[in-house]
PDB file of N, CA, C and O in Angstrom:
ATOM      1  N   MET A   1     122.447  78.837  95.786  1.00  0.00           N
ATOM      2  CA  MET A   1     122.356  79.665  94.596  1.00  0.00           C
ATOM      3  C   MET A   1     123.167  80.939  94.829  1.00  0.00           C
ATOM      4  O   MET A   1     123.026  81.590  95.865  1.00  0.00           O
ATOM      5  N   SER A   2     123.995  81.284  93.886  1.00  0.00           N
ATOM      6  CA  SER A   2     124.774  82.511  94.028  1.00  0.00           C
ATOM      7  C   SER A   2     123.895  83.729  93.761  1.00  0.00           C
ATOM      8  O   SER A   2     122.829  83.630  93.152  1.00  0.00           O
ATOM      9  N   THR A   3     124.364  84.859  94.224  1.00  0.00           N
ATOM     10  CA  THR A   3     123.631  86.114  94.007  1.00  0.00           C
ATOM     11  C   THR A   3     123.471  86.395  92.522  1.00  0.00           C
ATOM     12  O   THR A   3     122.407  86.836  92.086  1.00  0.00           O
ATOM     13  N   VAL A   4     124.513  86.147  91.743  1.00  0.00           N
ATOM     14  CA  VAL A   4     124.450  86.390  90.296  1.00  0.00           C
ATOM     15  C   VAL A   4     123.397  85.485  89.660  1.00  0.00           C
ATOM     16  O   VAL A   4     122.598  85.943  88.844  1.00  0.00           O
ATOM     17  N   ASN A   5     123.393  84.203  90.028  1.00  0.00           N
ATOM     18  CA  ASN A   5     122.390  83.298  89.467  1.00  0.00           C
ATOM     19  C   ASN A   5     120.981  83.730  89.849  1.00  0.00           C
ATOM     20  O   ASN A   5     120.072  83.676  89.022  1.00  0.00           O
ATOM     21  N   GLY A   6     120.791  84.158  91.091  1.00  0.00           N
ATOM     22  CA  GLY A   6     119.486  84.631  91.525  1.00  0.00           C
ATOM     23  C   GLY A   6     119.050  85.857  90.746  1.00  0.00           C
ATOM     24  O   GLY A   6     117.888  85.971  90.357  1.00  0.00           O
ATOM     25  N   LEU A   7     119.973  86.766  90.520  1.00  0.00           N
ATOM     26  CA  LEU A   7     119.686  87.967  89.743  1.00  0.00           C
ATOM     27  C   LEU A   7     119.282  87.603  88.316  1.00  0.00           C
ATOM     28  O   LEU A   7     118.317  88.145  87.776  1.00  0.00           O
ATOM     29  N   LEU A   8     120.017  86.694  87.722  1.00  0.00           N
ATOM     30  CA  LEU A   8     119.701  86.284  86.347  1.00  0.00           C
ATOM     31  C   LEU A   8     118.352  85.560  86.278  1.00  0.00           C
ATOM     32  O   LEU A   8     117.608  85.725  85.311  1.00  0.00           O
ATOM     33  N   GLU A   9     118.040  84.770  87.287  1.00  0.00           N
ATOM     34  CA  GLU A   9     116.738  84.105  87.320  1.00  0.00           C
ATOM     35  C   GLU A   9     115.611  85.121  87.400  1.00  0.00           C
ATOM     36  O   GLU A   9     114.607  84.979  86.702  1.00  0.00           O
ATOM     37  N   ARG A  10     115.756  86.153  88.244  1.00  0.00           N
ATOM     38  CA  ARG A  10     114.724  87.205  88.338  1.00  0.00           C
ATOM     39  C   ARG A  10     114.607  87.926  86.998  1.00  0.00           C
ATOM     40  O   ARG A  10     113.499  88.207  86.540  1.00  0.00           O
ATOM     41  N   PHE A  11     115.752  88.229  86.363  1.00  0.00           N
ATOM     42  CA  PHE A  11     115.744  88.911  85.069  1.00  0.00           C
ATOM     43  C   PHE A  11     114.999  88.076  84.027  1.00  0.00           C
ATOM     44  O   PHE A  11     114.214  88.614  83.245  1.00  0.00           O
ATOM     45  N   GLU A  12     115.241  86.770  84.015  1.00  0.00           N
ATOM     46  CA  GLU A  12     114.545  85.896  83.068  1.00  0.00           C
ATOM     47  C   GLU A  12     113.039  85.889  83.335  1.00  0.00           C
ATOM     48  O   GLU A  12     112.245  85.914  82.394  1.00  0.00           O
ATOM     49  N   GLU A  13     112.639  85.855  84.606  1.00  0.00           N
ATOM     50  CA  GLU A  13     111.210  85.902  84.955  1.00  0.00           C
ATOM     51  C   GLU A  13     110.567  87.178  84.429  1.00  0.00           C
ATOM     52  O   GLU A  13     109.525  87.144  83.775  1.00  0.00           O
ATOM     53  N   ILE A  14     111.208  88.301  84.725  1.00  0.00           N
ATOM     54  CA  ILE A  14     110.668  89.593  84.292  1.00  0.00           C
ATOM     55  C   ILE A  14     110.645  89.676  82.770  1.00  0.00           C
ATOM     56  O   ILE A  14     109.709  90.237  82.200  1.00  0.00           O
ATOM     57  N   SER A  15     111.647  89.134  82.109  1.00  0.00           N
ATOM     58  CA  SER A  15     111.732  89.200  80.645  1.00  0.00           C
ATOM     59  C   SER A  15     110.590  88.460  79.957  1.00  0.00           C
ATOM     60  O   SER A  15     110.267  88.755  78.806  1.00  0.00           O
ATOM     61  N   ARG A  16     109.985  87.515  80.640  1.00  0.00           N
ATOM     62  CA  ARG A  16     108.868  86.764  80.047  1.00  0.00           C
ATOM     63  C   ARG A  16     107.541  87.534  80.111  1.00  0.00           C
ATOM     64  O   ARG A  16     106.547  87.098  79.529  1.00  0.00           O
ATOM     65  N   ILE A  17     107.520  88.659  80.806  1.00  0.00           N
ATOM     66  CA  ILE A  17     106.286  89.430  80.969  1.00  0.00           C
ATOM     67  C   ILE A  17     106.225  90.509  79.886  1.00  0.00           C
ATOM     68  O   ILE A  17     107.072  91.402  79.870  1.00  0.00           O
ATOM     69  N   PRO A  18     105.239  90.447  78.975  1.00  0.00           N
ATOM     70  CA  PRO A  18     105.107  91.514  77.969  1.00  0.00           C
ATOM     71  C   PRO A  18     104.846  92.847  78.684  1.00  0.00           C
ATOM     72  O   PRO A  18     104.020  92.913  79.595  1.00  0.00           O
ATOM     73  N   ARG A  19     105.546  93.895  78.273  1.00  0.00           N
ATOM     74  CA  ARG A  19     105.397  95.170  78.966  1.00  0.00           C
ATOM     75  C   ARG A  19     105.747  96.356  78.068  1.00  0.00           C
ATOM     76  O   ARG A  19     106.576  97.197  78.414  1.00  0.00           O
ATOM     77  N   CYS A  20     105.102  96.399  76.921  1.00  0.00           N
ATOM     78  CA  CYS A  20     105.294  97.543  76.034  1.00  0.00           C
ATOM     79  C   CYS A  20     104.831  98.815  76.735  1.00  0.00           C
ATOM     80  O   CYS A  20     104.023  98.759  77.662  1.00  0.00           O
ATOM     81  N   SER A  21     105.337  99.942  76.301  1.00  0.00           N
ATOM     82  CA  SER A  21     104.942 101.223  76.882  1.00  0.00           C
ATOM     83  C   SER A  21     103.429 101.341  76.919  1.00  0.00           C
ATOM     84  O   SER A  21     102.738 100.960  75.975  1.00  0.00           O
ATOM     85  N   LYS A  22     102.930 101.871  78.015  1.00  0.00           N
ATOM     86  CA  LYS A  22     101.500 102.062  78.295  1.00  0.00           C
ATOM     87  C   LYS A  22     100.790 100.746  78.603  1.00  0.00           C
ATOM     88  O   LYS A  22      99.563 100.716  78.700  1.00  0.00           O
ATOM     89  N   ASN A  23     101.551  99.651  78.758  1.00  0.00           N
ATOM     90  CA  ASN A  23     100.966  98.342  79.065  1.00  0.00           C
ATOM     91  C   ASN A  23     101.822  97.645  80.120  1.00  0.00           C
ATOM     92  O   ASN A  23     102.281  96.519  79.927  1.00  0.00           O
ATOM     93  N   GLU A  24     102.026  98.346  81.247  1.00  0.00           N
ATOM     94  CA  GLU A  24     102.933  97.847  82.284  1.00  0.00           C
ATOM     95  C   GLU A  24     102.220  97.172  83.440  1.00  0.00           C
ATOM     96  O   GLU A  24     102.873  96.805  84.417  1.00  0.00           O
ATOM     97  N   GLU A  25     100.911  96.993  83.371  1.00  0.00           N
ATOM     98  CA  GLU A  25     100.155  96.480  84.527  1.00  0.00           C
ATOM     99  C   GLU A  25     100.661  95.117  85.003  1.00  0.00           C
ATOM    100  O   GLU A  25     100.827  94.913  86.206  1.00  0.00           O
ATOM    101  N   ALA A  26     100.907  94.194  84.093  1.00  0.00           N
ATOM    102  CA  ALA A  26     101.329  92.845  84.495  1.00  0.00           C
ATOM    103  C   ALA A  26     102.681  92.872  85.207  1.00  0.00           C
ATOM    104  O   ALA A  26     102.851  92.201  86.225  1.00  0.00           O
ATOM    105  N   VAL A  27     103.633  93.629  84.692  1.00  0.00           N
ATOM    106  CA  VAL A  27     104.954  93.676  85.332  1.00  0.00           C
ATOM    107  C   VAL A  27     104.888  94.467  86.647  1.00  0.00           C
ATOM    108  O   VAL A  27     105.623  94.166  87.587  1.00  0.00           O
ATOM    109  N   THR A  28     104.019  95.463  86.711  1.00  0.00           N
ATOM    110  CA  THR A  28     103.835  96.196  87.965  1.00  0.00           C
ATOM    111  C   THR A  28     103.285  95.260  89.040  1.00  0.00           C
ATOM    112  O   THR A  28     103.732  95.291  90.186  1.00  0.00           O
ATOM    113  N   GLN A  29     102.320  94.435  88.666  1.00  0.00           N
ATOM    114  CA  GLN A  29     101.769  93.472  89.622  1.00  0.00           C
ATOM    115  C   GLN A  29     102.831  92.460  90.052  1.00  0.00           C
ATOM    116  O   GLN A  29     102.855  92.044  91.210  1.00  0.00           O
ATOM    117  N   TRP A  30     103.706  92.063  89.131  1.00  0.00           N
ATOM    118  CA  TRP A  30     104.784  91.134  89.475  1.00  0.00           C
ATOM    119  C   TRP A  30     105.676  91.751  90.557  1.00  0.00           C
ATOM    120  O   TRP A  30     106.017  91.094  91.540  1.00  0.00           O
ATOM    121  N   PHE A  31     106.052  93.028  90.364  1.00  0.00           N
ATOM    122  CA  PHE A  31     106.908  93.693  91.347  1.00  0.00           C
ATOM    123  C   PHE A  31     106.184  93.915  92.670  1.00  0.00           C
ATOM    124  O   PHE A  31     106.804  93.820  93.730  1.00  0.00           O
ATOM    125  N   GLU A  32     104.895  94.207  92.631  1.00  0.00           N
ATOM    126  CA  GLU A  32     104.133  94.345  93.872  1.00  0.00           C
ATOM    127  C   GLU A  32     104.111  93.023  94.643  1.00  0.00           C
ATOM    128  O   GLU A  32     104.266  93.016  95.864  1.00  0.00           O
ATOM    129  N   ALA A  33     103.919  91.913  93.939  1.00  0.00           N
ATOM    130  CA  ALA A  33     103.929  90.594  94.587  1.00  0.00           C
ATOM    131  C   ALA A  33     105.318  90.276  95.134  1.00  0.00           C
ATOM    132  O   ALA A  33     105.442  89.717  96.223  1.00  0.00           O
ATOM    133  N   TRP A  34     106.350  90.624  94.395  1.00  0.00           N
ATOM    134  CA  TRP A  34     107.733  90.407  94.832  1.00  0.00           C
ATOM    135  C   TRP A  34     108.004  91.182  96.113  1.00  0.00           C
ATOM    136  O   TRP A  34     108.611  90.655  97.046  1.00  0.00           O
ATOM    137  N   ALA A  35     107.556  92.429  96.158  1.00  0.00           N
ATOM    138  CA  ALA A  35     107.726  93.236  97.375  1.00  0.00           C
ATOM    139  C   ALA A  35     106.946  92.619  98.539  1.00  0.00           C
ATOM    140  O   ALA A  35     107.463  92.529  99.653  1.00  0.00           O
ATOM    141  N   ARG A  36     105.718  92.199  98.288  1.00  0.00           N
ATOM    142  CA  ARG A  36     104.902  91.555  99.342  1.00  0.00           C
ATOM    143  C   ARG A  36     105.599  90.314  99.875  1.00  0.00           C
ATOM    144  O   ARG A  36     105.647  90.100 101.086  1.00  0.00           O
ATOM    145  N   ASP A  37     106.145  89.484  98.968  1.00  0.00           N
ATOM    146  CA  ASP A  37     106.848  88.260  99.378  1.00  0.00           C
ATOM    147  C   ASP A  37     108.022  88.573 100.315  1.00  0.00           C
ATOM    148  O   ASP A  37     108.360  87.768 101.183  1.00  0.00           O
ATOM    149  N   HIS A  38     108.632  89.734 100.135  1.00  0.00           N
ATOM    150  CA  HIS A  38     109.756  90.149 100.982  1.00  0.00           C
ATOM    151  C   HIS A  38     109.299  91.001 102.171  1.00  0.00           C
ATOM    152  O   HIS A  38     110.112  91.439 102.985  1.00  0.00           O
ATOM    153  N   ARG A  39     107.984  91.226 102.254  1.00  0.00           N
ATOM    154  CA  ARG A  39     107.396  92.047 103.325  1.00  0.00           C
ATOM    155  C   ARG A  39     107.912  93.485 103.292  1.00  0.00           C
ATOM    156  O   ARG A  39     108.112  94.113 104.332  1.00  0.00           O
ATOM    157  N   TRP A  40     108.125  93.994 102.070  1.00  0.00           N
ATOM    158  CA  TRP A  40     108.527  95.375 101.867  1.00  0.00           C
ATOM    159  C   TRP A  40     107.302  96.168 101.436  1.00  0.00           C
ATOM    160  O   TRP A  40     106.549  95.708 100.578  1.00  0.00           O
ATOM    161  N   PRO A  41     107.086  97.333 102.001  1.00  0.00           N
ATOM    162  CA  PRO A  41     105.923  98.125 101.600  1.00  0.00           C
ATOM    163  C   PRO A  41     106.088  98.667 100.181  1.00  0.00           C
ATOM    164  O   PRO A  41     107.188  99.021  99.756  1.00  0.00           O
ATOM    165  N   SER A  42     104.983  98.722  99.471  1.00  0.00           N
ATOM    166  CA  SER A  42     104.990  99.314  98.130  1.00  0.00           C
ATOM    167  C   SER A  42     103.714 100.123  97.958  1.00  0.00           C
ATOM    168  O   SER A  42     102.710  99.885  98.630  1.00  0.00           O
ATOM    169  N   ARG A  43     103.774 101.069  97.056  1.00  0.00           N
ATOM    170  CA  ARG A  43     102.584 101.855  96.739  1.00  0.00           C
ATOM    171  C   ARG A  43     102.727 102.423  95.338  1.00  0.00           C
ATOM    172  O   ARG A  43     103.829 102.560  94.808  1.00  0.00           O
ATOM    173  N   ARG A  44     101.575 102.750  94.750  1.00  0.00           N
ATOM    174  CA  ARG A  44     101.547 103.410  93.444  1.00  0.00           C
ATOM    175  C   ARG A  44     101.037 104.825  93.630  1.00  0.00           C
ATOM    176  O   ARG A  44     100.163 105.073  94.462  1.00  0.00           O
ATOM    177  N   ASP A  45     101.576 105.746  92.863  1.00  0.00           N
ATOM    178  CA  ASP A  45     101.050 107.102  92.890  1.00  0.00           C
ATOM    179  C   ASP A  45      99.948 107.221  91.837  1.00  0.00           C
ATOM    180  O   ASP A  45      99.725 106.277  91.078  1.00  0.00           O
ATOM    181  N   PRO A  46      99.257 108.356  91.775  1.00  0.00           N
ATOM    182  CA  PRO A  46      98.154 108.500  90.814  1.00  0.00           C
ATOM    183  C   PRO A  46      98.564 108.308  89.345  1.00  0.00           C
ATOM    184  O   PRO A  46      97.730 107.961  88.509  1.00  0.00           O
ATOM    185  N   ALA A  47      99.845 108.533  89.034  1.00  0.00           N
ATOM    186  CA  ALA A  47     100.319 108.355  87.657  1.00  0.00           C
ATOM    187  C   ALA A  47     100.666 106.896  87.356  1.00  0.00           C
ATOM    188  O   ALA A  47     100.961 106.556  86.210  1.00  0.00           O
ATOM    189  N   GLY A  48     100.633 106.031  88.376  1.00  0.00           N
ATOM    190  CA  GLY A  48     100.948 104.622  88.175  1.00  0.00           C
ATOM    191  C   GLY A  48     102.382 104.254  88.489  1.00  0.00           C
ATOM    192  O   GLY A  48     102.765 103.096  88.318  1.00  0.00           O
ATOM    193  N   ASN A  49     103.190 105.204  88.945  1.00  0.00           N
ATOM    194  CA  ASN A  49     104.567 104.894  89.342  1.00  0.00           C
ATOM    195  C   ASN A  49     104.541 104.015  90.585  1.00  0.00           C
ATOM    196  O   ASN A  49     103.696 104.192  91.462  1.00  0.00           O
ATOM    197  N   LEU A  50     105.455 103.080  90.653  1.00  0.00           N
ATOM    198  CA  LEU A  50     105.524 102.136  91.768  1.00  0.00           C
ATOM    199  C   LEU A  50     106.730 102.456  92.638  1.00  0.00           C
ATOM    200  O   LEU A  50     107.842 102.614  92.135  1.00  0.00           O
ATOM    201  N   LEU A  51     106.507 102.550  93.936  1.00  0.00           N
ATOM    202  CA  LEU A  51     107.567 102.772  94.906  1.00  0.00           C
ATOM    203  C   LEU A  51     107.626 101.555  95.818  1.00  0.00           C
ATOM    204  O   LEU A  51     106.620 101.166  96.412  1.00  0.00           O
ATOM    205  N   ILE A  52     108.811 100.956  95.927  1.00  0.00           N
ATOM    206  CA  ILE A  52     109.037  99.843  96.846  1.00  0.00           C
ATOM    207  C   ILE A  52     110.086 100.316  97.844  1.00  0.00           C
ATOM    208  O   ILE A  52     111.180 100.723  97.454  1.00  0.00           O
ATOM    209  N   ALA A  53     109.752 100.263  99.131  1.00  0.00           N
ATOM    210  CA  ALA A  53     110.672 100.693 100.184  1.00  0.00           C
ATOM    211  C   ALA A  53     111.399  99.470 100.735  1.00  0.00           C
ATOM    212  O   ALA A  53     110.813  98.660 101.453  1.00  0.00           O
ATOM    213  N   VAL A  54     112.667  99.346 100.394  1.00  0.00           N
ATOM    214  CA  VAL A  54     113.490  98.218 100.850  1.00  0.00           C
ATOM    215  C   VAL A  54     114.270  98.681 102.077  1.00  0.00           C
ATOM    216  O   VAL A  54     115.024  99.650 101.994  1.00  0.00           O
ATOM    217  N   PRO A  55     114.103  98.011 103.207  1.00  0.00           N
ATOM    218  CA  PRO A  55     114.809  98.451 104.413  1.00  0.00           C
ATOM    219  C   PRO A  55     116.322  98.235 104.295  1.00  0.00           C
ATOM    220  O   PRO A  55     116.798  97.440 103.484  1.00  0.00           O
ATOM    221  N   ALA A  56     117.052  98.967 105.127  1.00  0.00           N
ATOM    222  CA  ALA A  56     118.507  98.836 105.160  1.00  0.00           C
ATOM    223  C   ALA A  56     118.905  97.443 105.636  1.00  0.00           C
ATOM    224  O   ALA A  56     118.182  96.803 106.399  1.00  0.00           O
ATOM    225  N   SER A  57     120.047  96.993 105.181  1.00  0.00           N
ATOM    226  CA  SER A  57     120.616  95.734 105.667  1.00  0.00           C
ATOM    227  C   SER A  57     120.970  95.899 107.137  1.00  0.00           C
ATOM    228  O   SER A  57     121.272  97.006 107.582  1.00  0.00           O
ATOM    229  N   PRO A  58     120.934  94.805 107.896  1.00  0.00           N
ATOM    230  CA  PRO A  58     121.308  94.888 109.312  1.00  0.00           C
ATOM    231  C   PRO A  58     122.684  95.531 109.489  1.00  0.00           C
ATOM    232  O   PRO A  58     123.649  95.176 108.812  1.00  0.00           O
ATOM    233  N   GLY A  59     122.744  96.472 110.403  1.00  0.00           N
ATOM    234  CA  GLY A  59     123.986  97.179 110.665  1.00  0.00           C
ATOM    235  C   GLY A  59     124.155  98.447 109.842  1.00  0.00           C
ATOM    236  O   GLY A  59     125.059  99.242 110.099  1.00  0.00           O
ATOM    237  N   CYS A  60     123.284  98.638 108.850  1.00  0.00           N
ATOM    238  CA  CYS A  60     123.393  99.811 107.973  1.00  0.00           C
ATOM    239  C   CYS A  60     122.202 100.755 108.132  1.00  0.00           C
ATOM    240  O   CYS A  60     121.985 101.634 107.297  1.00  0.00           O
ATOM    241  N   GLU A  61     121.446 100.574 109.187  1.00  0.00           N
ATOM    242  CA  GLU A  61     120.217 101.354 109.374  1.00  0.00           C
ATOM    243  C   GLU A  61     120.451 102.860 109.445  1.00  0.00           C
ATOM    244  O   GLU A  61     119.554 103.634 109.109  1.00  0.00           O
ATOM    245  N   ARG A  62     121.628 103.289 109.873  1.00  0.00           N
ATOM    246  CA  ARG A  62     121.915 104.717 110.022  1.00  0.00           C
ATOM    247  C   ARG A  62     122.577 105.305 108.774  1.00  0.00           C
ATOM    248  O   ARG A  62     122.837 106.507 108.724  1.00  0.00           O
ATOM    249  N   ALA A  63     122.848 104.488 107.788  1.00  0.00           N
ATOM    250  CA  ALA A  63     123.471 104.981 106.547  1.00  0.00           C
ATOM    251  C   ALA A  63     122.452 105.802 105.749  1.00  0.00           C
ATOM    252  O   ALA A  63     121.246 105.602 105.891  1.00  0.00           O
ATOM    253  N   PRO A  64     122.932 106.716 104.919  1.00  0.00           N
ATOM    254  CA  PRO A  64     122.007 107.490 104.084  1.00  0.00           C
ATOM    255  C   PRO A  64     121.206 106.566 103.174  1.00  0.00           C
ATOM    256  O   PRO A  64     121.696 105.517 102.754  1.00  0.00           O
ATOM    257  N   GLY A  65     119.981 106.960 102.876  1.00  0.00           N
ATOM    258  CA  GLY A  65     119.140 106.176 101.976  1.00  0.00           C
ATOM    259  C   GLY A  65     119.629 106.255 100.538  1.00  0.00           C
ATOM    260  O   GLY A  65     120.366 107.167 100.163  1.00  0.00           O
ATOM    261  N   VAL A  66     119.209 105.291  99.751  1.00  0.00           N
ATOM    262  CA  VAL A  66     119.564 105.244  98.337  1.00  0.00           C
ATOM    263  C   VAL A  66     118.267 105.147  97.540  1.00  0.00           C
ATOM    264  O   VAL A  66     117.367 104.389  97.901  1.00  0.00           O
ATOM    265  N   VAL A  67     118.174 105.908  96.467  1.00  0.00           N
ATOM    266  CA  VAL A  67     117.007 105.847  95.590  1.00  0.00           C
ATOM    267  C   VAL A  67     117.473 105.333  94.236  1.00  0.00           C
ATOM    268  O   VAL A  67     118.415 105.859  93.644  1.00  0.00           O
ATOM    269  N   ILE A  68     116.794 104.293  93.758  1.00  0.00           N
ATOM    270  CA  ILE A  68     117.093 103.749  92.436  1.00  0.00           C
ATOM    271  C   ILE A  68     115.836 103.910  91.591  1.00  0.00           C
ATOM    272  O   ILE A  68     114.749 103.508  92.007  1.00  0.00           O
ATOM    273  N   GLN A  69     115.982 104.490  90.418  1.00  0.00           N
ATOM    274  CA  GLN A  69     114.850 104.748  89.530  1.00  0.00           C
ATOM    275  C   GLN A  69     115.054 103.958  88.253  1.00  0.00           C
ATOM    276  O   GLN A  69     116.174 103.841  87.756  1.00  0.00           O
ATOM    277  N   GLY A  70     113.980 103.422  87.729  1.00  0.00           N
ATOM    278  CA  GLY A  70     114.065 102.689  86.475  1.00  0.00           C
ATOM    279  C   GLY A  70     112.714 102.619  85.799  1.00  0.00           C
ATOM    280  O   GLY A  70     111.711 103.084  86.340  1.00  0.00           O
ATOM    281  N   HIS A  71     112.694 102.049  84.642  1.00  0.00           N
ATOM    282  CA  HIS A  71     111.463 101.890  83.870  1.00  0.00           C
ATOM    283  C   HIS A  71     110.999 100.439  83.932  1.00  0.00           C
ATOM    284  O   HIS A  71     111.816  99.519  83.889  1.00  0.00           O
ATOM    285  N   LEU A  72     109.697 100.238  84.033  1.00  0.00           N
ATOM    286  CA  LEU A  72     109.138  98.889  83.993  1.00  0.00           C
ATOM    287  C   LEU A  72     108.794  98.474  82.567  1.00  0.00           C
ATOM    288  O   LEU A  72     108.727  97.283  82.265  1.00  0.00           O
ATOM    289  N   ASP A  73     108.578  99.450  81.691  1.00  0.00           N
ATOM    290  CA  ASP A  73     108.209  99.112  80.315  1.00  0.00           C
ATOM    291  C   ASP A  73     109.453  98.885  79.471  1.00  0.00           C
ATOM    292  O   ASP A  73     110.581  99.106  79.913  1.00  0.00           O
ATOM    293  N   MET A  74     109.215  98.442  78.253  1.00  0.00           N
ATOM    294  CA  MET A  74     110.295  98.278  77.289  1.00  0.00           C
ATOM    295  C   MET A  74     109.789  98.754  75.939  1.00  0.00           C
ATOM    296  O   MET A  74     108.581  98.791  75.705  1.00  0.00           O
ATOM    297  N   VAL A  75     110.692  99.113  75.064  1.00  0.00           N
ATOM    298  CA  VAL A  75     110.306  99.513  73.722  1.00  0.00           C
ATOM    299  C   VAL A  75     110.064  98.245  72.925  1.00  0.00           C
ATOM    300  O   VAL A  75     110.951  97.405  72.775  1.00  0.00           O
ATOM    301  N   CYS A  76     108.855  98.126  72.423  1.00  0.00           N
ATOM    302  CA  CYS A  76     108.514  96.918  71.656  1.00  0.00           C
ATOM    303  C   CYS A  76     108.836  97.134  70.193  1.00  0.00           C
ATOM    304  O   CYS A  76     108.729  98.246  69.676  1.00  0.00           O
ATOM    305  N   GLU A  77     109.223  96.084  69.547  1.00  0.00           N
ATOM    306  CA  GLU A  77     109.575  96.121  68.152  1.00  0.00           C
ATOM    307  C   GLU A  77     108.334  96.230  67.300  1.00  0.00           C
ATOM    308  O   GLU A  77     107.342  95.547  67.555  1.00  0.00           O
ATOM    309  N   LYS A  78     108.374  97.076  66.295  1.00  0.00           N
ATOM    310  CA  LYS A  78     107.242  97.208  65.384  1.00  0.00           C
ATOM    311  C   LYS A  78     107.636  96.514  64.076  1.00  0.00           C
ATOM    312  O   LYS A  78     108.626  96.900  63.455  1.00  0.00           O
ATOM    313  N   PRO A  79     106.878  95.498  63.647  1.00  0.00           N
ATOM    314  CA  PRO A  79     107.235  94.778  62.413  1.00  0.00           C
ATOM    315  C   PRO A  79     107.365  95.729  61.229  1.00  0.00           C
ATOM    316  O   PRO A  79     106.529  96.610  61.028  1.00  0.00           O
ATOM    317  N   GLY A  80     108.425  95.535  60.452  1.00  0.00           N
ATOM    318  CA  GLY A  80     108.626  96.318  59.241  1.00  0.00           C
ATOM    319  C   GLY A  80     109.315  97.654  59.452  1.00  0.00           C
ATOM    320  O   GLY A  80     109.567  98.372  58.485  1.00  0.00           O
ATOM    321  N   VAL A  81     109.622  98.000  60.679  1.00  0.00           N
ATOM    322  CA  VAL A  81     110.273  99.272  60.954  1.00  0.00           C
ATOM    323  C   VAL A  81     111.701  98.993  61.399  1.00  0.00           C
ATOM    324  O   VAL A  81     111.933  98.183  62.297  1.00  0.00           O
ATOM    325  N   ARG A  82     112.660  99.670  60.764  1.00  0.00           N
ATOM    326  CA  ARG A  82     114.062  99.461  61.116  1.00  0.00           C
ATOM    327  C   ARG A  82     114.650 100.773  61.627  1.00  0.00           C
ATOM    328  O   ARG A  82     114.321 101.851  61.132  1.00  0.00           O
ATOM    329  N   ALA A  83     115.508 100.666  62.605  1.00  0.00           N
ATOM    330  CA  ALA A  83     116.158 101.863  63.165  1.00  0.00           C
ATOM    331  C   ALA A  83     117.328 102.270  62.324  1.00  0.00           C
ATOM    332  O   ALA A  83     117.999 103.254  62.636  1.00  0.00           O
TER     333      ALA A  83
END
């Protein structure tokens, strides 16, 4: 499986999880399980933010760390409302 195909498969999995704003528990649990499967530590802060610590690739352990931030929720469509 190519990296692109794997990425698209993960995206499709995540896309099947309903996650409107203020209702992110299911997708948060999915990411926690994904981190566990990779043996990466994860934790939630009191506000519910999820942090997953992904170790450096072999040979890159001394490189500066990278932080990627994103949202787990999505804006859900409201019937009858148009932008």
